[in-house]
N, C-alpha and C positions, 0 to 999 in steps of 0.2 A: 793761413791758406790751406793747410791740411784739413782743418776742421770744416771749412767751407766745402771742400772737395767731397768729404764724407757725407755732409748734410745733403748736398746736391744729389749724390748717388742714392741716398735713402729715399729722397722725395721722388726720384725717377722710378725706383722700384715700386714704390707705393702707388703711383699713378698708373703704371703699366699693369700691376696686379689687380687694381680695382676695375680698370677698364675690361680686363679679360674675364674676371669673375662675374661681370654684369652682362656678358654675352648670353644669348639664348641657350648655348650648350651648358651653361651653368645655372640654369633655373629661371631666368627672366621670362615672365609670361608675355607672349605676344597676344595682341587682341584677336579674339575669335570673330570671324566674319559674322555680321549680324543676321545674314540671311540663312545661316546654317545653325539653328538653335540646338540646345541639348535635348536629348530624349530622356524623359524622366521615367523611372520604373513604374510599371503598371501595377495596379492594386491587386489584392488577392493574398490569401493566407498560404504560407509554405510551412509545413511541419518539419523543422529541422532543429538540431540542438544548437543552443546559444551558449557557448562557453568562452569566457574571457581569454584572450590570447590564442584562440584556436579558431579555425574556420571549418565549416562543414563541406564535404565533397562526396561525390559519387564518381565511380569510373565511367558510368553510363546512366542515362535517365532511367533505363529499365532495371537498374539495381534496386533492391528492396530498401535497404536501410542507408541513411547517411552515416558516413564516418567523419571523424574530425582529425585534423592535423595541426600541430603547433607550427606557426609561421613566425619568422622574424621580419618586422616591418620597421619603417623609420620611427614609428611610435614607441617601440621598445628597444631600439638599437642603442647599444652601449659600445662605442668604438674602442678598439684596443689601445689606441693612442690618439692624441689630438693632432690634427693636421692643420698647419698654418695656411693662411691665404697665400702667402708667398710660395709655398710648396705646391699648392693647387695651380697657381698662375703659371708656374714654371712649365707645367705639362703643355700648355698652349703656346710656348715660345717657338717661334720659327727657327729652324735650324738646330733645335735641341738634339736631334739625331740627324745624322747625315742624310740629306734628301736626295732622291734620284728623279724627282718630278712625277712619280706615281706612288700609289699605295704599296706598302711593303710590310713585312712582319719582322720584329726584332725583340731582343731581350734587353730590358732596361731595369736596373735596380732589382734584379732577381725576379723579374716577372715578364711574361710575354705581353707585348703590345702590338697593335697596328701603328703604322706611321703614315701620316698623310703626305701629299706631294710636296709640302713645304717643310717637312721635317718635324712636324708637331705630333706628339703621341695622340693616338686616336682609339677609341672604343666604339664599335659599330652597334648602335642602338637602332635596329631596323624594323620595318614592317613589310611583310610579304604581300604580294599581289596588289601593289599600289597602282591600281588602275580602275577606272569606273566600270562597274558591272552593269551594263546598260541592257537589261532584259526588257521585254515588252512593257511590263507594268512600271518599270523604272524610268523610262525614257522622258516622260513629262517632268518628273522631279529633277532629272538631270538638266533639262532645258530651263527650268525655273531658276537653277542656281548658277549655271555656267553658259557662256556663249559658244565655246568650242573646247577642244582638248587642251589647248595651250592655257586658256583661262582656267580650266579645271586644275591643270598641273601647277600653275602659280598659286592659286588660292589654297589648294589642299596641301601643297608643299609647305606653305607658310604655316598652315595649321599643324602639320606634323612637327615642324621645327619648333613651334610654340610649345608643343608637348614634350620637347626634348629629344625627338628622334632625328637621326642624321643620315639614315640610309634607307633606300628603297630595295627591299630584299627580292627574293626569287619571284619570277613571274610578273614583274612589274612592267609599266609602260616605258620600256627602256628608250625607245626612239625619241619620245618627247623629252625625256629627262636628258638624253644625250645632246639634243640640239638646242635646248633651252636651259640656261643655267638657273636652276631652282634652288641651288644651295644644298641639294642632297647628293651624296654618293649613291651610285646604283650598281646593281649586280646583273649578270647575264646568265641564262641557261640556254636560251634560244640562239642558234647560229643563223646568219644570213641565208636565205633560200629555204628555210624551214617554216612551214605555216604554224605548226604547234609549238608551244612553249615547253620544249623537251630537250633532253641531252642527246649526245651522239648515238649511244646504243639504242635508245628508244626511237630516235629518228630513223635509224637503220632498220629497226624491227618494223616500224610502220611502213616504210617504203617496200620492204620485202614481204609484208603480210605475215610476220612472225609474232606469235604471242597474241594476247588480248589486252584491251584496256582495262586497267584495274582502278582502284581508289587511290589516285595519287601516283601510281607507278604502273609498270608493265607487268602482266602476268605471263610467265612462261611455263610450258608443260614441264613437269618435274623440276621446276626452278632452274632450268638450263638457260643461261644467257648465251646468246650467239656470238660470244667473243672469239670463238675458234672458227667462225665462218670464214671461208677463204676470201670473201669480198668485203669484210668489215674494215680492214686496215685501209684499203683503197677508197672506200666510201668516206672515211674520216679525213684522209689526206685531201680528197677532192673539195670537201666543204670547208675544211680549216682555212683555206686560202681567203675565204670571206672575212675572217677575223682581222685582216689588215685594216678594215674601216674603223676598227676600235683601238688600234695599236697606239695611237697618239692621244687618246682621250684621258685627261687627268682626273675626270670625275668618275671613271669606272673603277670600282673597288676590285672587282675580279670576276672570274668565271666559276660557276658551278658546273660539274660534269653532268651526271645524271641524278635522278631522284629515287632514293630508297631501293638500290639494287638488292635483289634477293640474295640471301646468304648462300654461297656455293656449297652444295652437299655432294661429296664424292660419289655416293651411291646413286644419286640422281644422274650424274654425268655418265656413270657406267651403265645406266639403264637406258641411255639414249637410243632412239630408234633410227636406223638408217633411212626409213621412209618418211621421217619427220623433217621438213625443210629447215626448221630452226635448230636441228641437232647435228647439222653437217659439221664434221670434224670433232665433235664434242667427245664421243666415246673413245676415239682413237687417241685424242690428246690425253685423256685420263689414263689409258693403258700405257702410253709412252712415258708419262710422268711416273707412274708406279714402277715401271721397268727400270727407269733411271735410278730409282731409290732401292732397287733390289727387291721389290715387292710385286705382288699380284692381287687381283681383287679378293682372292680367298684369304690372303695373309695381311691385308691392310688393317691397321689398328686405329685407335682414336687419335694418336699423334699424327698419323698420315692424313686423317680426315681434317684435322685442324690445319695442317700445313697446306692442304689442297685449297682451302678457302683463300689463304694468302696468295697462292700461286695464281688462281683465276683473276683475283683483283689486280695482281701485278701485270698480267697479260693485258687486261683491259686498260690499265693506266699507261702501259708501254706503247699501246697502239694509239692512244688518244693524246696524251699530254705532249710528247715531242712534236707531233703534228701541230698542235696549238702554238707551242713556243717557237716554232719555225716562223710563224706569220705574226705572232705577237709575243715578243720576248719580255715585255715590260710588266704585264699585269699579273696579279695573284691568281693561282689556281686553288680554288676553295674546296675541292674534293667532291665526292659523289653523294653527299648527304646520307650517311650511313644511319641505320636504325636497327632496332630489334636485336637479333642474335649477333649481328656484325659488331655491335658495340661491346660484346663480351668476348670478342676474338682478337687477341693480340696480334695474330698473324695478319688479319685484314687491316687493322690499324697501321701496322708496320708497312704493309704494302702501299697504302695510301700515302704515308709519310715519306716514302722514298721518292715519290713523283710530285706530290702537291705541297703547296706552301702552308696551307691551313687544313685542318681536319674538321669537316662540318658534320654535325650530329643531330639526330632527332631523338631526344631522350624520353620518348613515350614509355610508360611503364613505371617511371619514377614520378611521384607527385612533385618532389624537388630532388634533383640528383645530389647525391652525397658528394662531399669534397673529394673523397678518395676516387670517385668515378672520374672526375675531371683529371685528377693526377694520373690515373691509369691511361686514359685516352691520350693525354700528352706524352707520357713516358713511352707508351707502346709505339706511338707514331713519331716521336721526336719533334712534334709540331704544336703550335697553339691550337685551341679549340674554338670553333664558332658554333653556337646553338642556332641552327638555321631554320628550325621550325618548332614551335610549341605554343600552346594556348590553353585557355579555360573558357568554358561556356557558362552562361547564367540561366537559371530557370525562370527568371522574371521577364521573359520575352515570349513572343508568339511561336517560338520554334519548338519542334518536338525534341531536338537534341538527342536523338537515338543513335547517331552515327559519329564517325570521327574518333580520333584517338585521344583528344584532350579531355581533361577532367570536367565534371559538371559541378558548379557551385550554385548557391541559391540566388544571389543578387549581384548586381553590377559592382557594388563596393567590394564584394568578395573577390571578384576578378582582379580589381586593382590591388588588393591586399596580396593575392597570389603572385601577381606580377612583382611586387616589391620583394617578397620573400625569395622568389626564384632568382631574381637578378642579384639580390644581395649575396646569395650563396655562390652564384657564378663569379661575382667580384671578389669574394673571399678566396677563391682559387687563384693561383698565380699563372693559370694557363688559358683562361677564357678571355677572348678578345672581342666577343660580340654576342648578341642575341637578337634574333629576328622573330617578332611575334607574328603568328599566322592568324589573322590576316587584316588587311585594311578595311574592307567593307563586307557586311552581310549581304546575302542575296535576298531577293524576294522569296518568302517562304512558300509562295504558291507558284514560283517560277518553274514550270515543267521542263524547261529547256536544259536544266542542269542535272548532273548526277546527284543522288540523294544526299551524299556527305557534304556537298556544297550548297544544297537547297534548304535543308532543314536544321542547320546548326548556327548557333550564335557564336561566331568566331571573331567578327570584326570590331574595330574601334568605332565605326559609324554604321548606321543601319542602311537599308536599301534606299532610303530617301536622303542620305548624306547627313542625318542627324547623329551628333556625337553621343555615345554613352557616357555622360558627364561623370557620374560617380566612379566609373572605371578609369577614364583617362586622366582625371584630376590626380589620382594617386600614381599613375604612370609618370605624369609630368613631375611630380614631386621627387620621385626616385631618380629619374633621368637627370634632374638638375643637380644631384649630388653624386653621380656615379663616379667621377674621378676622385672625389674626396673619399668615398668608401673604398675604392681600390687602393688608394695610398694608405689608408688607415691600417691595412693588413701587411704593409711593408715596414721594414725597420727604417728608422729615420736616416736620412743621408748623413754619413759621417762628416764632421766638421773638417774642412780642409783650409788651412791657413792661406789666405790670398797673397802668396809671395809675389806673384807677378804684379798684382795691383799695387801692393805696397812699394815694390821696387820702382814702378812707373811713377807713383805719387812722389816718392823721395827724390827720384831723378828730376821730375818736374820742379819740385821745391828747390832743389840745389841749383838748377839752372836759373830759376827766378831770383834766388838770393844772389847768385853770381852777377846777374844783370844789374840788380839794384846796387851791389857794391861797385861795380864798374861805373855806373852813373854817378854815384856819390863821389868816387874818386875823381871823376872828371870835373865835377862841380868844385871840389876843394882845389884842384890844380888851377882852375880858372881864377879863383879868388887870390891865390898867391902870386899870380902873374902881375908884374909891375912894368908898365911901358917905359922904355928908355928914351931920353931926349935925342933928337935928331941933330947931328953935326957937332 
């Protein structure tokens, strides 16, 4: 009986594990819609170095020479240890971690993870701007492929899931994803009542006419963010009430705050002009802060300047995050998408970590971020890290590729190799819980309605006519199908724990069964010894 019990348990584990590993999240290819063909690379000669194990890149198309960087891909990957199918399957077990019905962050086996609403461990493989860019020249192509937005969302969500992606990142078509279950988690940066897909500080600045529109973020004179403006806190509180509509949505991964806030420079705030509307309260706040530290503008040193950056970010978060949690206490706060100098500022990361659940970063400037960079971001903040924007462009497209922060590579297959190497490094860290490629779709290169950085760059997984960049996404799909296995390969194997409870229950069951059998046998013997007595 004990042997049968063990054999049945083994069969059950095998069946569950096989079913889980066959799911799209673990590499199963979904059929690509026949009406959305792959886009093949155009012809033409590109003069770039061809070195085995390395890929060529430029920081911008205008750079003179190609450089090369050694990348790790699945083709040359040698895992530190073999991960069993059973171990991979366990990640997708419901209730593995205590669930609260919403996405959350936790540590499990000495690594940061996200946890989905059912208690399964989750890594967020996402794509930004998951919405159709319908410019004048694109509208007919859109009509040829899709009947309406819901049809678009269903077909393209299936395609993203087939490529192994599970999240719609920043600036996506959130309302469609919220009201129609496409199987993708989604994120928000736009609050109800705002027309633009921006965060609270940018929305406030637009309403008050402060700063100017920049490439991806808001440009402020002297880099002074209006966080000390006397009306900012009330503005946030007024609009945060609208987040109640999302408070019960299990598909919402979380909220981004703003995008690429400028690094707060103390000297800039001390230079604030009283005649500048966006500088209201800024200079006085800096003077009061210095006075509390026993300093003045003349005696401030580098340590004060570093601490000031953290202070400004803390003031910003203190005015935004509690107002959000008041109306939606359930969902993750994903941070303000830090970049550039802020990623080298322990004080800024610590400030974000005090208020947010996850630190979102844009690691432009690194071809592939070092492992110790992830370690620093997580240690400084005390939080897991989400790469909320990154990408590479290819020169085998009609685009000029002269703007944007992503690197330039020669061909689409190099974009896919770059994706594999970048994500494998992120998975090797024990702090990265997701990566969101920027972006879903390229725009029409002749679309004059857009800013240059979004018009002339090959950032998307599909082109303006919804054709997939096949050599790129094929390698993305290959990597995404192995992401949990790769993450586990960098962790020590789970220590063997003798299953005392299972053994005790099994023995107790066996003992009870034996007792029942003995009682039945005794009853049979007693019946055989019974001899009926004559009557009278």
